[in-house]
Backbone as numpy.savetxt, mean C-alpha at the origin, in Angstrom:
# Nx Ny Nz CAx CAy CAz Cx Cy Cz
-13.97 -1.53 -8.44 -14.80 -0.36 -8.44 -13.92 0.88 -8.44
-14.17 1.76 -9.36 -13.36 2.96 -9.50 -13.54 3.93 -8.34
-14.59 3.75 -7.55 -14.80 4.61 -6.38 -13.67 4.45 -5.37
-13.10 3.23 -5.27 -11.97 3.01 -4.36 -10.77 3.84 -4.79
-10.55 3.91 -6.09 -9.43 4.69 -6.62 -9.63 6.17 -6.31
-10.85 6.65 -6.50 -11.14 8.06 -6.21 -10.96 8.36 -4.72
-11.40 7.44 -3.88 -11.25 7.61 -2.43 -9.78 7.66 -2.05
-8.99 6.76 -2.63 -7.55 6.73 -2.37 -6.92 8.06 -2.78
-7.25 8.51 -3.99 -6.67 9.75 -4.52 -6.99 10.92 -3.60
-8.24 11.04 -3.19 -8.66 12.13 -2.31 -7.90 12.07 -0.99
-7.78 10.89 -0.41 -7.09 10.72 0.87 -5.64 11.15 0.76
-4.96 10.75 -0.29 -3.55 11.12 -0.48 -3.43 12.63 -0.64
-4.27 13.21 -1.47 -4.19 14.65 -1.73 -4.43 15.45 -0.44
-5.40 15.07 0.35 -5.69 15.79 1.59 -4.55 15.63 2.59
-3.90 14.47 2.56 -2.83 14.20 3.53 -1.54 14.95 3.26
-1.28 15.32 2.01 0.01 15.92 1.68 -0.08 17.31 1.08
-1.27 17.85 0.96 -1.40 19.13 0.26 -0.60 20.26 0.92
-0.45 20.26 2.22 0.27 21.33 2.91 1.59 20.85 3.50
2.03 19.67 3.17 3.24 19.10 3.76 4.37 19.07 2.73
5.15 20.13 2.69 6.22 20.24 1.70 7.33 19.20 1.91
7.60 18.86 3.16 8.65 17.88 3.44 8.29 16.52 2.84
7.06 16.09 3.04 6.63 14.82 2.48 6.63 14.87 0.95
6.23 15.97 0.39 6.25 16.11 -1.06 7.67 16.01 -1.60
8.63 16.55 -0.87 10.02 16.54 -1.31 10.72 15.21 -1.06
10.60 14.68 0.17 11.34 13.48 0.55 10.63 12.18 0.19
9.32 12.23 0.10 8.56 11.03 -0.22 7.78 10.52 0.97
6.95 9.53 0.70 6.11 8.98 1.76 6.06 7.47 1.70
5.66 6.89 2.79 5.51 5.44 2.90 4.02 5.12 2.88
3.63 4.21 2.01 2.24 3.83 1.89 1.91 2.58 2.70
0.65 2.43 3.03 0.16 1.24 3.72 -1.00 0.70 2.91
-0.86 -0.53 2.46 -1.95 -1.24 1.79 -2.50 -2.22 2.81
-3.71 -1.98 3.26 -4.29 -2.78 4.34 -5.48 -3.55 3.78
-5.26 -4.82 3.48 -6.32 -5.64 2.89 -6.66 -6.84 3.78
-6.57 -6.65 5.09 -7.00 -7.68 6.03 -8.51 -7.80 5.89
-8.99 -9.01 5.73 -10.41 -9.22 5.53 -10.81 -9.29 4.07
-9.84 -9.16 3.17 -10.09 -9.24 1.74 -9.49 -10.54 1.23
-10.23 -11.27 0.43 -9.70 -12.52 -0.11 -9.18 -12.28 -1.52
-8.42 -13.23 -2.01 -7.83 -13.10 -3.34 -8.91 -13.01 -4.42
-10.06 -13.60 -4.17 -11.13 -13.55 -5.17 -11.74 -12.15 -5.28
-11.49 -11.28 -4.30 -12.01 -9.91 -4.34 -11.19 -8.99 -5.24
-9.98 -9.40 -5.59 -9.12 -8.57 -6.41 -9.49 -8.68 -7.87
-9.55 -7.56 -8.53 -9.80 -7.52 -9.95 -8.51 -7.07 -10.62
-7.95 -7.93 -11.45 -6.68 -7.59 -12.12 -6.85 -6.31 -12.94
-7.97 -6.19 -13.62 -8.20 -5.02 -14.45 -8.24 -3.75 -13.61
-8.88 -3.81 -12.45 -8.96 -2.62 -11.58 -7.58 -2.24 -11.07
-6.79 -3.23 -10.70 -5.44 -2.96 -10.20 -4.61 -2.28 -11.28
-4.65 -2.81 -12.50 -3.87 -2.23 -13.59 -4.35 -0.82 -13.94
-5.65 -0.63 -13.96 -6.21 0.69 -14.26 -5.85 1.68 -13.16
-5.92 1.25 -11.91 -5.57 2.12 -10.79 -4.11 2.55 -10.89
-3.25 1.61 -11.23 -1.82 1.92 -11.35 -1.59 2.96 -12.44
-2.24 2.79 -13.57 -2.06 3.74 -14.67 -2.59 5.13 -14.32
-3.70 5.18 -13.58 -4.32 6.45 -13.28 -3.68 7.16 -12.09
-3.35 6.42 -11.06 -2.98 7.03 -9.79 -1.48 7.26 -9.66
-0.66 6.26 -9.91 0.76 6.35 -9.59 1.46 7.51 -10.29
1.26 7.74 -11.61 1.97 8.86 -12.23 1.58 10.23 -11.69
0.38 10.36 -11.15 -0.08 11.66 -10.69 0.04 11.88 -9.20
0.66 10.97 -8.47 0.78 11.15 -7.03 1.59 12.40 -6.71
1.14 13.18 -5.75 1.87 14.40 -5.41 3.10 14.15 -4.53
3.36 12.88 -4.22 4.54 12.54 -3.42 5.28 11.40 -4.10
6.52 11.27 -3.76 7.35 10.18 -4.28 7.23 9.01 -3.32
6.71 7.85 -3.82 6.61 6.69 -2.92 8.01 6.15 -2.62
8.33 6.01 -1.33 9.66 5.51 -0.95 9.61 4.19 -0.20
8.43 3.70 0.10 8.31 2.42 0.80 6.85 2.06 0.98
6.63 0.83 1.42 5.25 0.39 1.62 5.20 -0.75 2.64
4.10 -0.77 3.37 3.77 -1.86 4.27 2.48 -2.47 3.72
2.48 -3.77 3.50 1.31 -4.44 2.96 0.82 -5.48 3.97
-0.42 -5.31 4.42 -1.00 -6.17 5.45 -2.17 -6.96 4.86
-2.21 -8.26 5.13 -3.30 -9.10 4.64 -3.43 -10.32 5.51
-4.57 -10.99 5.42 -4.81 -12.18 6.24 -4.83 -13.46 5.41
-5.07 -13.35 4.13 -5.19 -14.50 3.24 -3.80 -14.97 2.81
-3.44 -16.21 3.15 -2.12 -16.73 2.79 -1.89 -16.78 1.29
-2.97 -16.91 0.52 -2.79 -16.90 -0.94 -2.31 -15.54 -1.42
-2.73 -14.49 -0.74 -2.24 -13.16 -1.08 -0.75 -13.04 -0.77
-0.32 -13.72 0.27 1.11 -13.69 0.60 1.92 -14.26 -0.56
1.44 -15.32 -1.16 2.15 -15.91 -2.30 2.22 -14.92 -3.46
1.11 -14.25 -3.72 1.07 -13.29 -4.83 2.03 -12.13 -4.57
1.93 -11.52 -3.39 2.79 -10.38 -3.08 4.26 -10.79 -2.98
4.53 -11.98 -2.48 5.91 -12.46 -2.39 6.54 -12.63 -3.77
5.74 -13.15 -4.71 6.26 -13.29 -6.08 6.52 -11.93 -6.71
5.61 -10.99 -6.50 5.81 -9.64 -7.04 7.04 -8.99 -6.43
7.20 -9.18 -5.13 8.34 -8.59 -4.44 9.66 -9.22 -4.90
9.65 -10.54 -5.13 10.86 -11.22 -5.60 11.29 -10.73 -6.98
10.32 -10.31 -7.79 10.63 -9.84 -9.14 10.99 -8.35 -9.16
10.77 -7.68 -8.06 11.03 -6.24 -7.99 12.52 -5.96 -7.85
12.96 -4.79 -8.27 14.37 -4.41 -8.09 14.75 -4.39 -6.60
16.02 -4.56 -6.33 16.52 -4.61 -4.96 16.14 -3.36 -4.17
16.21 -2.20 -4.78 15.88 -0.96 -4.09 14.43 -0.96 -3.60
13.53 -1.57 -4.37 12.12 -1.66 -3.96 11.97 -2.67 -2.82
12.62 -3.83 -2.96 12.52 -4.87 -1.94 13.00 -4.40 -0.57
14.01 -3.55 -0.55 14.55 -3.05 0.71 13.56 -2.21 1.49
12.59 -1.63 0.81 11.67 -0.69 1.45 10.23 -1.17 1.47
10.03 -2.47 1.32 8.68 -3.05 1.36 8.63 -4.08 2.47
7.52 -4.10 3.19 7.31 -5.08 4.26 5.96 -5.74 4.05
5.94 -7.06 4.18 4.70 -7.83 4.06 4.34 -8.40 5.43
3.05 -8.30 5.80 2.58 -8.84 7.07 1.35 -9.69 6.82
1.36 -10.89 7.39 0.20 -11.79 7.29 -0.32 -12.00 8.69
-1.63 -11.83 8.87 -2.20 -12.07 10.18 -3.55 -11.41 10.35
-4.05 -11.50 11.53 -5.33 -10.89 11.86 -5.17 -9.37 11.96
-6.28 -8.70 12.16 -6.26 -7.25 12.31 -5.32 -6.83 13.45
-5.42 -7.51 14.59 -4.60 -7.17 15.75 -3.12 -7.40 15.45
-2.80 -8.51 14.81 -1.40 -8.81 14.50 -0.81 -7.79 13.54
-1.57 -7.41 12.53 -1.08 -6.42 11.57 -0.93 -5.05 12.21
-1.88 -4.67 13.07 -1.77 -3.39 13.78 -0.53 -3.36 14.67
-0.25 -4.48 15.31 0.94 -4.57 16.16 2.21 -4.35 15.32
2.28 -4.99 14.17 3.45 -4.84 13.30 3.59 -3.39 12.82
2.48 -2.78 12.40 2.54 -1.39 11.95 2.93 -0.45 13.09
2.43 -0.72 14.29 2.77 0.11 15.44 4.26 0.05 15.74
4.91 -1.07 15.46 6.35 -1.18 15.70 7.15 -0.24 14.80
6.53 0.23 13.71 7.16 1.22 12.82 6.62 2.62 13.07
5.82 2.79 14.10 5.29 4.10 14.43 4.06 4.48 13.63
3.43 3.51 12.98 2.21 3.76 12.20 1.03 3.35 13.06
0.24 4.33 13.47 -0.88 4.03 14.36 -2.16 3.83 13.56
-3.16 3.32 14.24 -4.47 3.07 13.62 -5.15 4.37 13.24
-4.83 5.41 13.95 -5.47 6.70 13.71 -4.87 7.30 12.51
């Protein structure tokens, strides 16, 4: 659904519109798909989102934390990460677990639920 892409875009824009440091140095993203199964992913939506959103981001992505509960998603993300350049792999973290487990991992990096 393209509404998710629009929501993401709005959230990013509101978060960095007045933050020059983040715009200059870059930001770390969090993809939180705990409670989402692999059957919920639409390959077409992911590709379309990438084409529309990534080139126009007002910040430079410098890292990401990806949280999910479905072990099949771990296989997918692990394969993508293995194929990524070393510089990308160094700044990506994958977490598998329940909501509480993922929140605990994110909190260890100073990323709160709020």
